[in-house]
C-alpha positions in Angstrom: 0.2 0.2 -0.1 1.9 3.9 -1.0 3.6 4.9 1.9 3.2 2.6 4.4 6.1 -0.5 3.7 4.0 -4.2 3.4 5.5 -5.3 6.4 4.0 -2.6 8.5 0.4 -2.8 7.1 0.6 -5.7 7.8 1.5 -5.9 11.2 -1.3 -3.2 11.5 -4.1 -6.1 10.0 -3.1 -7.9 12.4 -3.2 -6.0 16.0 -6.7 -4.7 14.7 -7.7 -8.1 14.3 -7.1 -8.3 17.2 -7.8 -5.7 19.2 -10.4 -3.1 17.2 -13.6 -3.4 19.7 -16.3 -2.9 16.5 -17.6 -6.1 15.4 -20.3 -4.1 14.2 -20.4 -1.5 12.0 -22.7 0.8 14.7 -19.6 0.4 16.7 -17.4 1.3 13.9 -19.1 4.9 13.7 -19.6 5.3 17.8 -15.7 5.1 17.2 -15.3 7.9 15.2 -17.5 10.5 17.4 -14.3 10.6 18.1 -13.1 14.6 17.7 -10.2 13.8 15.5 -11.9 11.1 13.9 -15.0 12.9 13.1 -13.6 14.0 9.9 -14.1 10.8 9.0 -17.5 9.5 10.2 -20.2 10.0 7.9 -17.8 8.3 4.9 -16.6 4.4 6.8 -17.3 2.2 4.2 -18.7 -0.4 5.9 -18.6 -4.6 5.2 -20.0 -7.7 6.4 -17.3 -9.4 8.2 -15.2 -9.0 10.4 -12.1 -8.5 8.7 -14.0 -7.3 4.6 -14.0 -4.3 7.4 -10.2 -4.1 9.2 -9.6 -4.0 5.6 -12.2 -1.5 3.9 -10.7 1.1 7.0 -6.8 0.6 5.9 -7.3 1.6 2.7 -9.6 3.9 3.1 -8.1 5.6 6.2 -4.4 5.0 4.9 -3.9 8.5 3.3 -6.1 11.0 4.5 -5.5 13.3 6.3 -6.9 15.7 9.1 -6.8 20.0 7.0 -6.0 21.6 10.2 -3.6 19.4 12.0 -2.1 16.9 8.9 -2.0 13.9 11.5 -2.8 10.8 9.6 -5.8 9.7 9.9 -5.1 5.3 10.3 -2.2 6.9 12.7 -5.1 8.8 15.2 -7.3 5.9 14.7 -4.6 3.4 16.3 -4.5 6.4 18.9 -8.2 6.8 20.1 -8.5 2.6 20.2 -5.2 3.1 22.5 -6.5 5.3 24.5 -10.4 3.6 25.4 -8.8 0.9 26.0 -7.7 -0.8 30.0 -3.9 0.0 30.3 -3.9 -3.7 31.8 -5.0 -5.1 28.3 -2.3 -6.2 26.2 -3.6 -3.8 22.8 -3.5 -1.0 25.2 0.5 -0.6 24.6 0.5 -2.6 21.6 -1.9 0.0 19.7 0.1 3.0 21.0 3.2 1.4 19.3 2.0 1.1 16.3 0.9 4.2 16.0 3.8 5.6 17.1 5.5 2.9 14.8 3.5 4.2 11.7 3.8 7.4 12.3 7.3 7.4 11.2 7.0 5.2 8.8 5.2 7.4 7.1 6.7 10.5 7.4 10.3 9.3 6.8 8.6 6.1 5.1 10.0 3.5 7.2 9.9 2.0 10.7 10.9 4.2 12.6 14.3 2.8 14.1 13.5 4.6 18.3 9.9 2.4 18.1 9.5 0.7 21.1 8.4 -2.9 20.5 5.0 -4.3 22.1 5.1 -4.9 25.9 4.2 -8.5 25.7 4.7 -11.5 23.2 1.3 -13.3 24.5 -1.5 -13.1 21.1 -3.4 -9.8 21.7 -7.7 -10.0 22.9 -9.5 -8.1 22.4 -9.5 -4.8 23.6 -11.9 -4.2 27.1 -12.8 -0.4 26.6 -11.7 1.5 30.0 -14.9 2.5 32.5 -15.3 5.6 31.6 -15.0 8.9 28.8 -12.1 10.3 30.4 -8.4 9.8 30.6 -6.8 6.8 31.3 -4.8 8.7 33.6 -7.6 10.4 35.4 -8.4 8.2 38.1 -12.8 8.3 38.4 -13.7 9.1 41.9 -16.9 7.6 44.0 -19.8 9.5 42.7 -20.6 12.9 45.0 -23.5 14.3 43.1 -26.4 12.7 40.6 -28.7 14.6 38.0 -31.5 14.5 36.4 -32.8 15.9 33.5 -36.4 15.3 33.1 -38.5 16.1 29.8 -42.3 14.4 29.0 -44.5 16.0 26.1 -48.8 15.0 25.7 -49.2 17.6 23.8 -48.3 18.6 20.8 -49.1 22.5 19.7 -49.5 20.9 15.6 -51.8 18.4 15.0 -49.7 15.8 12.8 -48.5 15.0 16.1 -50.6 12.7 17.3 -51.7 13.5 21.4 -48.7 10.9 23.6 -51.3 9.5 27.0 -48.5 9.2 29.8 -45.5 11.1 28.7 -46.1 13.2 31.9 -46.9 10.4 33.9 -43.9 8.9 32.8 -41.6 11.5 33.9 -43.2 13.5 37.0 -42.8 9.4 38.4 -39.6 9.8 37.5 -39.3 12.4 39.3 -40.4 12.2 42.7 -37.6 8.0 42.6 -34.7 10.4 42.1 -35.4 12.3 44.3 -36.2 10.0 47.0 -32.6 8.5 45.5 -30.6 11.9 46.3 -30.8 13.7 42.9 -31.2 17.0 41.7 -34.2 17.1 39.5 -35.0 19.2 37.0 -38.3 18.1 34.9 -39.8 20.1 32.5 -43.4 19.4 31.0 -47.0 20.3 29.7 -48.6 20.7 32.9 -45.4 22.1 34.5 -46.1 25.8 37.2 -43.6 27.9 35.2 -43.5 28.8 31.8 -39.7 27.9 32.3 -40.8 24.7 32.6 -43.0 23.9 29.5 -41.3 22.0 27.4 -40.7 24.0 24.1 -37.1 23.9 21.9 -35.9 26.6 23.8 -37.0 26.2 27.3 -35.4 22.5 27.1 -32.4 23.9 25.8 -31.9 26.9 28.3 -32.8 24.2 31.7 -30.8 21.9 30.4 -27.4 24.2 30.5 -28.2 25.4 32.7 -27.4 21.5 34.7 -25.0 21.0 33.1 -22.5 24.2 33.8 -23.5 23.0 37.2 -22.1 19.3 36.7 -18.6 18.5 38.2 -16.6 15.7 36.7 -17.0 13.9 39.6 -21.3 14.3 39.1 -23.4 11.7 37.2 -25.8 13.2 34.7 -29.0 11.8 34.1 -31.4 12.4 30.8 -34.1 11.2 29.5 -37.2 12.4 26.6 -40.4 11.1 26.7 -42.2 12.3 23.7 -42.3 12.0 20.0 -38.9 11.4 17.7 -38.4 11.6 13.8 -35.7 11.0 11.9 -35.1 13.9 9.6 -32.2 14.1 6.9 -30.6 10.6 8.6 -31.1 12.9 11.6 -32.9 12.4 15.1 -34.5 15.0 16.2 -37.0 15.4 19.0 -40.4 16.6 18.5 -40.7 19.5 21.1 -44.7 20.9 22.0 -44.3 23.6 19.7 -41.6 22.0 17.3 -43.7 22.1 13.5 -43.8 19.9 11.1 -43.5 21.6 8.6 -39.8 23.0 9.8 -38.6 19.7 11.9 -35.1 20.5 11.1 -35.6 24.7 12.2 -37.7 23.9 15.0 -37.2 21.1 16.2 -34.6 19.3 18.5 -31.3 18.0 16.4 -30.9 14.5 19.3 -27.3 15.7 18.1 -27.0 19.1 20.3 -28.1 17.3 23.3 -25.4 15.4 22.8 -22.9 18.4 22.6 -24.4 19.5 25.7 -24.1 16.8 27.4 -20.4 15.8 25.7 -19.6 19.7 26.5 -20.4 19.2 30.2 -17.8 18.2 33.4 -19.6 15.1 34.1 -17.9 12.3 33.8 -20.3 9.7 33.1 -23.7 10.5 30.9 -26.9 8.5 31.2 -29.6 8.4 28.7 -33.1 6.8 28.3 -35.5 7.3 25.5 -38.4 6.9 24.9 -38.9 9.4 22.0 -39.7 7.4 18.6 -43.6 7.1 19.9 -47.0 7.6 18.5 -50.3 8.2 20.0 -52.9 5.4 19.2 -55.2 3.9 20.8 -53.1 0.4 20.9 -49.3 1.8 22.1 -47.2 3.7 21.3 -46.1 4.0 17.3 -42.9 3.1 16.6 -43.3 6.6 13.3 -40.4 6.8 12.1 -38.1 2.9 11.7 -34.4 4.4 11.4 -34.9 6.6 14.8 -33.2 4.0 17.0 -30.4 2.8 14.8 -29.7 6.0 13.9 -29.8 7.7 17.6 -27.2 3.9 18.5 -24.9 5.6 15.6 -24.5 8.2 17.7 -24.9 7.4 21.3 -20.2 6.7 22.0 -20.0 7.7 25.3 -23.2 7.4 26.9 -25.2 4.1 28.3 -28.3 4.7 26.6 -31.6 2.8 27.0 -34.6 3.2 24.2 -38.3 1.8 25.1 -38.0 -0.8 21.6 -35.9 -1.7 18.7 -36.6 0.4 15.9 -39.7 -2.0 14.5 -41.5 -2.6 17.8 -43.7 0.1 19.2 -42.9 1.4 22.8 -47.0 0.3 24.3 -48.9 2.3 26.5 -50.4 0.2 29.8 -53.4 2.4 31.0 -53.6 -0.4 33.8 -50.5 1.4 35.7 -51.1 5.0 33.7 -47.4 4.4 32.7 -45.6 3.5 29.2 -44.6 -0.3 29.7 -41.3 0.7 29.4 -40.9 3.5 32.3 -43.3 1.4 34.9 -40.7 -1.1 34.8 -37.6 1.7 34.8 -38.4 2.5 37.6 -40.1 -0.6 39.3 -36.4 -1.9 38.6 -34.7 1.4 40.2 -36.7 1.6 43.1 -34.2 -1.9 43.8 -36.6 -5.2 41.9 -33.8 -4.9 39.4 -30.6 -5.2 41.7 -28.5 -8.3 42.4 -26.8 -11.2 44.2 -28.4 -8.3 47.0 -26.7 -5.4 46.0 -28.0 -1.9 47.9 -27.9 -0.8 43.8 -28.4 0.1 40.6 -26.6 -0.6 37.4 -27.4 0.3 34.4 -27.2 -3.3 33.3 -29.5 -3.9 36.0 -31.9 -1.9 34.7 -31.4 -3.6 30.4 -31.5 -7.1 32.1 -34.6 -6.5 34.3 -37.1 -4.2 32.3 -36.0 -6.2 29.7 -37.9 -10.2 31.8 -40.4 -8.3 33.0 -41.6 -6.3 29.5 -41.2 -10.6 27.9 -43.5 -11.5 30.7 -45.6 -8.5 29.8 -45.6 -9.8 26.2 -47.0 -13.0 27.0 -49.5 -11.5 29.6 -50.6 -8.7 26.6 -51.0 -11.2 24.2 -47.8 -11.1 22.3 -47.6 -7.5 21.4 -44.2 -7.3 21.3 -42.0 -5.0 22.3 -38.0 -5.5 23.8 -35.5 -2.7 25.5 -32.9 -2.1 23.3 -29.5 -1.4 25.5 -25.6 0.7 23.9 -23.3 1.7 25.9 -20.2 3.3 25.0 -17.4 4.6 26.7 -18.5 3.8 29.8 -18.6 0.6 31.8 -21.3 -1.1 33.9 -22.5 2.3 35.7 -23.6 2.4 38.7 -27.7 4.3 38.2 -29.0 4.0 41.6 -27.2 3.9 45.2 -29.3 3.3 48.4 -25.6 2.4 50.0 -25.6 4.0 53.7 -23.1 7.1 52.4 -20.1 5.6 54.7 -20.7 1.9 52.4 -19.9 3.6 49.3 -17.1 3.1 47.2 
């Protein structure tokens, strides 16, 4: 390959096959959400096999350079992967070493003679993501404060968006539960007593920004939306109270803005639950756009994200309890029903597993109306969602 000596090109391929933590195209796109790789995120080659994905990626990136820094795309990929993998994993050092060697080879058209050798001769295993989005040399301290930002919208000004039934109930119920669990909560919904807490686009952005400016690095920030969702030009938008169907890009809230606001906050633990892709019909919350969740997940790098259903399913509403089915079991899980091994705390994976199991049971009892939550985590590991231990017992 032009610019890369053949032995080094084979070495890049071998280490990526052993260490690259992306088994599908969605996970690959999540890696490229990193700012250093973002210029190529929307042009990535796709492949049906892991080996084919590696080969296509090397061919695509080997001659790409950032226009602002001149850095090579393949070198940057190796650096990003190394930083995201646990330093205790052999792949961490192998990728870092290879990035150094490749950069030298591209600069001088030969491998750098001073490049340090890999620190291990044992075969590398697939890389494990570290438990935070911070660099490995910045240890993550115990959670100091928990914050929640909740938005629920039943009624919409534009009649194109049918009213929903229980989104407000969902966030009001979550607010009470989270406050009891020690969260500081900001909630916007149709029936909020203050004008600034009505769920308009401007209000949501202003209040979310205020919360993100208040959090500290060792805090946890949780965000939940219960509303309509719509995909426009391959970008997911949240439908706000005043959104107009004819001008969604101007009047809707693009999810990328929410993500950027969260990422720009000091908080190093971020969780999002999303019940934002349904329409209000009597039989349930029908999926308004079959691609909505898929594109949300593509952009979810850096979040623990749990969505109410897959892209082909409906997010059901439960008249008996006056909540969305997903939200009902989410709250039950957070109250402690999801805790495993008699723990006095509930993690993100506890919630995902609990809600999935309960919804399968609910499906059987309600005529097979299929709804399965979908969960995706990237770069954050299994965080403690709610913690009921005495403060002195927390680590």
